[in-house]
C-alpha positions in Angstrom: -13.3 27.4 -25.0 -10.0 27.9 -26.9 -8.5 24.8 -28.4 -5.4 25.2 -25.9 -7.4 25.7 -22.8 -9.5 22.6 -23.7 -6.5 20.4 -24.0 -4.9 21.8 -20.8 -8.3 21.0 -19.1 -8.2 17.5 -20.4 -4.8 16.9 -19.5 -5.0 18.1 -15.9 -8.3 16.0 -15.6 -6.5 13.0 -16.9 -3.7 13.5 -14.2 -6.3 13.8 -11.4 -8.0 10.7 -12.4 -4.7 8.9 -12.7 -3.8 10.0 -9.1 -7.1 8.9 -7.6 -6.8 5.3 -9.2 -5.6 2.7 -6.6 -2.2 0.9 -7.2 -2.4 -2.9 -8.2 -3.8 -4.4 -5.0 -1.2 -6.5 -3.0 -1.9 -10.4 -2.7 -3.6 -10.9 0.7 -1.8 -13.5 2.8 -3.3 -14.9 6.0 -0.6 -16.6 7.8 -1.7 -18.8 10.9 1.9 -18.6 12.5 4.4 -15.9 12.2 7.1 -18.2 10.5 5.0 -18.5 7.6 4.0 -14.8 7.7 7.8 -14.1 7.7 8.4 -16.6 4.8 5.6 -15.2 2.7 7.0 -11.7 3.0 10.5 -12.8 2.0 9.0 -14.3 -1.1 6.4 -11.9 -1.8 8.0 -8.6 -0.9 5.8 -5.6 -1.9 3.4 -8.0 -3.9 1.9 -9.2 -0.8 0.1 -8.0 2.3 0.7 -10.3 5.1 -1.6 -10.7 8.1 -0.2 -12.9 11.0 -3.1 -14.5 13.0 -1.2 -15.1 15.9 1.9 -13.7 18.0 5.1 -15.4 19.4 3.2 -15.6 22.8 0.3 -17.6 21.8 0.1 -21.1 21.8 -0.9 -22.0 18.2 -2.8 -25.1 19.5 -5.0 -22.8 21.4 -6.3 -19.8 19.6 -10.1 -18.3 19.7 -11.5 -17.7 16.3 -12.3 -14.2 17.1 -14.3 -12.0 14.8 -10.9 -9.8 13.7 -9.6 -13.0 12.4 -12.7 -14.2 10.7 -12.6 -10.8 8.9 -8.9 -11.4 7.4 -9.9 -14.9 6.2 -12.9 -13.3 4.2 -10.4 -10.7 2.4 -7.6 -13.3 1.9 -6.4 -14.6 -1.5 -4.0 -17.1 0.2 -4.1 -18.7 3.6 -0.6 -20.2 4.9 -0.6 -22.6 7.6 1.3 -25.4 9.2 -1.3 -28.0 8.8 -1.1 -31.3 10.2 -3.8 -30.4 12.4 -1.9 -28.2 14.5 -4.6 -25.4 14.0 -7.4 -27.9 14.2 -9.0 -26.3 17.2 -9.6 -22.9 15.4 -8.8 -22.9 11.5 -11.5 -25.2 10.4 -14.2 -22.5 12.3 -12.6 -19.6 10.7 -12.8 -21.2 7.0 -16.1 -22.4 7.2 -17.6 -19.2 8.6 -15.6 -16.9 6.5 -17.6 -17.8 3.3 -14.3 -17.3 1.2 -14.5 -20.2 -1.5 -10.9 -19.6 -2.8 -9.2 -20.4 0.6 -11.0 -23.6 1.5 -9.0 -26.9 1.6 -8.3 -28.4 -1.7 -8.0 -24.8 -3.7 -5.0 -23.1 -4.5 -5.8 -20.4 -1.8 -5.4 -22.8 1.0 -1.4 -23.9 1.8 -0.5 -26.3 4.3 3.2 -26.1 5.0 3.7 -29.8 6.4 2.7 -31.3 3.1 5.9 -30.3 1.7 8.2 -32.1 4.5 8.8 -35.7 5.8 6.8 -36.0 9.0 8.3 -37.3 12.3 6.7 -38.9 15.2 3.4 -40.1 13.1 1.5 -42.3 15.6 1.0 -45.9 15.2 -2.4 -45.7 16.9 -4.8 -42.9 17.7 -5.9 -42.5 21.3 -6.9 -39.5 22.7 -6.1 -40.8 26.2 -2.4 -40.2 25.0 -2.9 -36.4 25.1 -2.7 -34.0 22.4 -1.6 -36.4 19.7 -1.4 -35.4 16.0 -2.5 -38.1 13.5 -0.3 -36.8 10.7 2.8 -36.6 13.0 4.4 -34.0 14.8 3.7 -30.4 13.3 6.5 -28.4 14.8 8.1 -28.5 11.4 9.8 -24.9 11.7 12.1 -25.7 14.3 14.4 -27.3 11.6 15.7 -24.5 8.9 16.0 -27.5 6.1 12.0 -27.7 6.3 11.9 -23.9 5.7 13.9 -24.4 2.5 11.4 -27.1 1.2 8.4 -25.0 2.3 9.9 -22.0 0.7 10.0 -23.6 -2.7 6.3 -25.1 -2.5 5.1 -21.7 -1.1 7.0 -19.7 -4.0 5.3 -22.1 -6.5 1.9 -21.5 -4.8 2.1 -17.6 -4.8 2.9 -18.0 -8.7 -0.2 -20.0 -9.3 -2.5 -17.8 -7.2 -1.0 -14.7 -8.5 0.0 -15.6 -12.2 0.7 -12.3 -13.3 3.6 -11.9 -10.6 5.1 -15.4 -11.4 8.4 -14.2 -12.6 9.0 -11.9 -9.7 8.1 -14.7 -7.4 10.5 -16.9 -8.7 13.3 -14.5 -8.7 12.6 -13.7 -4.8 12.6 -17.3 -4.1 15.8 -18.0 -6.0 17.7 -15.2 -3.7 16.2 -16.6 -0.8 17.3 -20.0 -1.3 20.8 -19.1 -2.2 20.9 -17.1 1.1 19.1 -19.5 3.4 21.7 -22.4 2.2 24.4 -20.1 3.1 22.9 -19.5 6.4 22.2 -23.0 7.0 25.8 -24.0 6.3 27.0 -21.2 8.9 24.5 -22.3 11.7 25.3 -26.2 11.1 29.1 -25.1 11.5 28.3 -22.9 14.9 26.1 -25.8 16.1 28.9 -28.4 16.1 29.5 -28.2 19.9 26.0 -29.2 20.6 25.7 -32.5 18.6 24.9 -35.5 20.8 23.7 -33.1 23.8 21.4 -34.7 26.1 18.3 -32.5 26.7 15.0 -32.3 28.6 12.0 -30.7 26.5 9.1 -29.1 28.2 6.8 -30.0 25.0 6.8 -32.7 22.5 7.7 -29.6 20.0 11.4 -30.2 19.2 11.6 -33.3 17.4 12.7 -31.5 14.1 15.1 -29.3 15.8 16.5 -32.4 17.7 16.9 -34.3 14.4 18.8 -31.3 12.8 21.2 -30.5 15.6 21.5 -34.4 16.7 20.2 -33.8 20.2 19.4 -36.7 22.5 16.1 -36.3 24.4 16.3 -37.5 28.1 12.9 -36.6 29.5 9.8 -34.6 28.8 8.2 -32.4 31.4 4.5 -33.1 30.1 3.5 -36.7 31.2 1.7 -36.6 27.7 1.5 -34.2 24.9 -0.5 -30.9 26.1 -1.0 -32.3 29.7 0.6 -30.1 32.4 3.0 -32.0 34.7 1.7 -32.9 38.4 4.4 -32.6 41.1 4.5 -36.6 41.4 5.5 -36.5 37.7 8.3 -34.0 38.1 9.6 -36.0 41.0 9.7 -38.9 38.8 11.7 -36.9 36.2 14.0 -35.6 38.6 14.9 -39.3 39.5 15.2 -40.0 36.0 17.7 -37.4 35.5 20.1 -38.6 38.5 20.3 -41.8 36.2 20.8 -40.0 32.9 21.8 -36.4 33.3 20.9 -33.7 30.8 22.6 -30.5 29.9 19.6 -28.2 29.6 15.6 -28.0 29.7 14.3 -26.1 26.6 11.0 -24.3 26.2 9.2 -22.1 23.6 8.6 -18.5 24.3 4.9 -19.0 24.6 5.3 -21.9 27.3 4.6 -21.3 31.1 8.3 -21.3 32.8 7.3 -22.8 36.1 8.2 -26.4 35.3 11.3 -25.6 33.5 12.6 -23.2 36.2 11.8 -25.7 38.8 13.6 -28.5 37.3 16.6 -26.0 36.6 16.9 -25.1 40.3 16.7 -28.7 41.4 19.5 -29.9 39.0 21.3 -26.8 38.2 21.0 -27.6 34.4 20.3 -24.4 32.4 16.7 -23.7 31.6 16.6 -22.1 27.9 13.8 -20.1 26.4 13.9 -20.4 22.6 12.2 -17.9 20.3 9.7 -19.9 18.9 7.9 -18.6 16.9 9.2 -15.7 15.2 9.0 -12.6 17.3 9.6 -14.6 20.7 12.6 -12.6 21.3 14.0 -9.1 20.6 16.7 -11.0 18.5 14.2 -13.1 16.5 12.0 -10.7 14.4 12.6 -12.7 11.1 13.5 -16.1 9.9 17.1 -15.5 10.0 17.3 -13.9 13.5 15.0 -16.8 14.9 17.8 -19.4 14.2 20.8 -17.0 15.1 19.1 -16.4 18.6 18.1 -20.1 19.0 21.5 -21.2 18.5 23.2 -18.4 20.5 20.9 -19.3 23.5 21.8 -23.0 23.1 25.7 -22.5 22.8 25.4 -19.7 25.9 23.7 -22.6 27.8 26.6 -24.9 27.3 29.3 -22.4 29.3 
């Protein structure tokens, strides 16, 4: 074989081998709820591959530990969940059976968002007769965008720890997100001014962080105890209570049954408002920014 031919052969062979070599693998992120999947994507960009374990129409308290979820946990580099025992009914089982040591509790590959924020409604005593009580406080932290900001900072740090080769990339993505997010919060708070002090009814005790952010006053809850469906007698007592202390609207999440809130709306004339939690709960809430844009639009529309 002539020298020129041999060189050409080696060159073409190298090109073929290079084309067949896989690109640098993305970091596999298993997100328990769509909010954390959306946040991981914001911070990780094309360096992460995100799998959302639940959808907007699933109650995160009640999820089946399906084989498909188990397969995703096994290959995950980072598990990002709310924590505070929101996923207590299914996540521990997945982690135990997944056999993935790097995402076990206490390892860098296991991230609990609730550990980055101040918990509200922490019970002074634990009694299961009181319903679905969370010992570490109310876990629905994602309804306040200020909490999202705190979680973002902690998650960016964790991404850099798990994937040190891309630490500079994650830091830059976080700074860009933090700037844009703070601007969005300022805009949302200005838009939300008419909502301050508004009396509301909630279907489930899942809105305390939203209430804290927007200054709502909770008048009544449509569940007699957290996670316990209301009886007709209990709803009648709520109706009587509202005659003494009126509310402007009753709110529920996209995944919750509408019957109780719709019934109350018909009986009282107050607006029944479906809010798009989690991300993807409505057509207008397909990312974190849309989540709060659409939430405020729905709340303000109900005032008219």
